[in-house]
N, C-alpha and C positions, 0 to 999 in steps of 0.2 A: 426431388433429390433425396436419396437415402441418407439419413443423418450420419450414418457410419462413414459415408464418403467424405465428410468434412474433416476427418482426422485420420492419422495412421499411427499404429503402435511403433514405438522405437525399440521395444524389447521383443525378443522372440516369444512366441505363444507359450512354449514349454521349454524347460531347461534342455541343453544338449544331451543326447543319449549317452549313458555311462556316467553322467555327472549327477551326483545325488542332489535331490531337491531339498528345500527346507532351509531354515536359518542356522547360522553358526559360522559360515565361511565369510567373514567380514571383509576379506581382501578382494574377493572376486567381484568384477564389475566396476572396480575403482582404478583410476589412473595411479600408477605406482609413485608418481612424484607429487601428486596433490591430494591423494586420498579421495578424489571425486570421481563420479561417473560422468555422463555426457550432459550434465545440466547446463543451463543457459549461461552465457557470458556475463549475465547481470551480476554474478557472484565472483567474477574473475579477480577483481581487486577489492581491497578493503576500502570502501568509500568513506570520506570524511564528511559526515552529514552536516550541512549547514555551514561549512567553513570553506574559505578560499585562502590561497597563499598571499601574504602581504609582502611588500618589498623587503621586509626584514626576515622573511622566511617563516614567520609564525602564523598560525591559522587565525582567520578572522571570522567571527560568527556572521551568519546571514543577516543582511539589513532588511528593514521592513518593506523596502520597495522591490524585493526580489520577485520576479515574475515567474509564473508557472511556464515551463517549457512547452512549446507547441507539440501536439501529438505527432509522433513519428520522428521528432527530433532526437538527437542522441541523448541517452539517459543522463541526468545530472549526476555529479559525483555525490551519491547519497547512500544512506543506509546506516551510517554510523557504526558499522560492525567491523571487527577485525577478522580478516580472512584466515581460514584454517592453515596452519603450518603442517607440513608432512608429519612431524613428530606428534602432532595432536590427534592424528587419526590412525595411528598404528593399531589401536584397539577399538576403532570406530564400530558402531552398531552395524548390523547386517544390511546389505543393499541387495535389491532383487536383480536376478539375471533373466527372468522371464515373467510375462504377464500373469501366468498361472500361479506364481509364487506370492503375488500381492493380495493381501487381505487387510485393508486399512480402514479403521472406523471413521476417520475424519478427513474431509477434503476442504482446504481453505482456498478461497478465490479472491483475487484483487486484480481488477482489470483497469488499464489506463485508458482514459478517454471520457469518462463520465465525471461526476463530482468527486473530488478528492482533496478537500481543503487541507492545507498544510502538507500536502504530498504524503499524508499519513499511510494510506494503503501501499503506495509505491515504496515507501521506506520500510514497511513491514516485509515486503518481498525481498528487497535488497539485503535487509538484515538477516532474514532466515536463510537465504541462499549463501550468504557469506559466512555463516556460523554453523552450518550443518553439512556433512557429507551428503551428496545428492546423486540421483540417477534420473535421466530423462526417460519418461514413460510413454508419453504420447505428444504428437505435434499436430496442430490444426492447420488446415490449408487456408492461409490468410488471403490467397487470391480469390477465394469464394466468399470471403467475409468482409473484406476491407474495401472502402471507397477511396482509392488512392488520390483522387483529385481533391477530396476534402481534407485529407491528412497526408500530405506529400512527404514520403520518407526523404531524409536529407542525403545528399551526395557530396562528396569532397572533390573539388577541382583544383589541380595543382599545375600551374603554368600552362600546359597545352593539352591536358587530358584529365578525364575523370579517373580518380584513383581509389574511390571507396564508395560503397553503397550500404546504408544502414537498413538491413532487412527487418521489416516489422515481424514480430513473432507472437504467437499465442501457443503456450505449451503447458504440459502437465509434468511436474517433477515429483519424485519420491524423496523426502527428506528423512534421514535417519535420526532418530531421537532416542533418549534413554528409555522410552516406553514403547519402542517398536518402530514407529514411523508416522509421518503425516504426508498427505498429498497436497501439492501447491499448484493451483491453476493460475497462471499469470501471463501478462502481456497485453496486447492491444485489445480494447473492447471491439467486438464485431460491429460494423456499420450495417451489415446486411444479414438477412436470414436468422433473426433472433430465435424464431421458433425452432428452426432446424438445429441451431446451436444448442438450445436448451435440451432438445431431444438427444443430441449427440452426447451431452454431458450426462444425461440420464443413463445412456448405454454404458458409459464409463463407470458411473456410480454403481450400477447393478453388477457390472462385470468384476469390479475390484472390491466388492464387499463393503462399500462405504455406507455407514449408517447415518452420518450427519454431515451436512455441508455448512460452511461458515464464510460469509462475506465480510470484508473489512474495508472501510474507507472513512474519510473525514468529511464533516459538514461544517460550514461557517455558522457561528452562533454569536449572539450578543453577550459574550462572557469575557471576563478579564483573564489574562495569563497568570495572574497572581493567586488564583484560587484553584482548588483541586479540579482535575479534569473529569468531566462527566461523559457518559456514554449512553446513547440510546440503543437499547437492545430490541430486536424484533425476531419473530419466528413464525413458523407455519402452523403451530398448534399451541393451545393453552398449556402452560406448565413448562414449555421448552425454554423460556427465558423469564427473567425477573423483570416485571414491568413497573415495579414500585418506583416512584419518583420521576416518571416520564413527564416531560414538559409538553408533549404533543397530545392533542385530542385527535380530531379527524382533519387531515390536511391533504391536499392534492399536490403531488410533486412530479417533476419530469421523470419519465421512465428511463431505465437503463437495462443493459443486458443482464447484469448481475441481479437486479431486482426482479426481472422477469424469470430468471432462472430459479430464484428462491420461490417465487409464486407458483411456477409450474411444478417444481419438485414437490411442493406441498400438496398440490392437487393430485399428483401421482402417488401419494402415500409415503413420501420420504420426509424425514426430518430435515428442515433447512432453516438456518438462522443467520443473523448478521449483527454486526456491531458498527454503529456510526459514532465515531468519537467527535466531541464538540471542540472545535478549534476557534479561538478568538478571531472574529472576522477581519480585524486589522492585521492579522498574521496569516490569513488564508492563502495568500499567494507565495509565502515563504515556506521553506522546509521547517517543519515543526516536530522535531524528534520526540518531544514529550508525549505527543498524541500517539505516535507510532509505538512508543514503549507501552502505553496503556493498552493498545490493541493487542500487542504480543502477549501481555499478561492475560488478557481475556481469552485469547486463543489457547494459551497454556492451560487454563482452567477447564476448557472444553475437552482438550486432548488428554489431559492428565500428565502431560510431559513437562519436564523442566526446560523452559525456554529462557535462556539468559538474556537480560536486557541491559547489562552493564554498559556496553558501548553506547546504546541509545540514551541512557540516563546521563552519561558523561557529555554527550553532544547536546542534550537538552539543557544541562547546566550552563554550557558555554553560550548557547543561544539566548537563554533567559538573562544572562549577565549582560550581553550586548543590547538586548531589548530594553532592559532597565536603564542602561547608560543613555541610550537615545531618548528615552522618555524623560529622564531627569533633566535633559538639556532643553526641554520644551514645556513650559507651564501649561500651554494649551492642550498638548497631548496628555500630560499628567492629569489634567482635569477630566478628560474623557475617560481615562482608565479609572479614575476615582469614582466617576458616575457609574461605570459598569460594576465596580466593586460594591457600591452601595446597593445597586439593583440585585446583584447576586446574593448579598447578605440578607436583603429583605425577603427574597424568595425563599431562602432557607428557613427563615423564621415564620413565614406565612404559607402554610401548606395550600397547594392548589393554585398559587399565583404563577402565571406563565412568564418565563424569561422573555417571551416574544411580545408581551403586551404592554410593557411600560412606556409611558409617554415622556418620561423624564430623561431618557438616554437619547443622544443624537442618532440619526439614521446612519445606515452604512455609507450613503453618499456623503453625508456631512463628515463622518469619520475619515473617509478617504480624502476629502478635500483638506482637512486639517493636517493629515499625515503628509499629503503631497506638498503643502506649503512648508512644513517643517523640513522635509527632505531636500526641498529646493534651497532653503537657507543654508543647509549643511554642504551644499555642492555635491550631493550624492549622485546626481544624474546630470546629463548634458542638457544644456539650454534651459536649465531650471525646471525640467518636467520629467517625471518618471515615465518609463516605457509603459504603454498601455498593454493590458493582457488580452486585447482583442484578437491577436494573431495566435495566441497560445491556448492552452487548455484552461478553461474557466473553472474556478472552484465552485 
């Protein structure tokens, strides 16, 4: 199969005849009421990251037993970003009307289906789409890439008929920023044809003038939520990322479409890099907006664009407050967090000591068991047991 057959362009190849090309007409290509182009519905509403409505009508931060939704399930109300108001985009940056007009140095990718502790990558996507005017550039043919039986898209049944089907999507959007623009590849991770997918992205990268691709996601680590967030940076050539302070030596990890994409692009001579934000493993299945905020800041440094993280930081403060409250109610859980804090502090004081090597901190299974007992006591789940994440996406 020709890799180009895996996707189609949503924009015309060239601007219409008689319409001048180039930047400056910021209103063309946008919906007059929203200031947006044809980007994904992922940005249609301003999601309240990590919060749900309480009986009193006030938001409640996510609890520690929140599970990762199954792949193909409806997207959680996430992102922590406030949607654009029409008045906010009257002078929005330029949006492309044709493929030939796009020359963007950075493409960011975050795909759902592989490891993403704290929903960090998914929250980055929601936040960026909700806070920037956008235009759909290309859409992939998920029928050629998805194994529907392993990730069944949800359907809604009402009384006597099916009324809705949640179409899986994998798409490329142009996001307008104060520095010109960023490309965002987001949606479901391909189950099939990873090599063809990587080749297709290569075609897009070379066609649109992309110089650097950046992958973002979260990884579970034995770190406390009370310490600064760390990030593991990786890239395809020396000097592309700062490797000082890395806690990893040589490890073998499960592959992903995003990781293979980075690897292949490097072999083809393209700069490709990624950021894996460290998420406390006792919060890996809950939405963790603090991790997403750090990823957005890292992306901003690569692109040179100002990417506001105010909404994510606000959501992070609410989640941290709720986590602290729950921990304060359980001496056992508090002791676990204290042990992680001691380990983190010791690592900072002793160069070269791995966060993964301590024998003083409980294992992930032991941590999970303690949190499970605590949540059962609080009546947070039915029958005294939290839902298992086996049916959903695993961090």
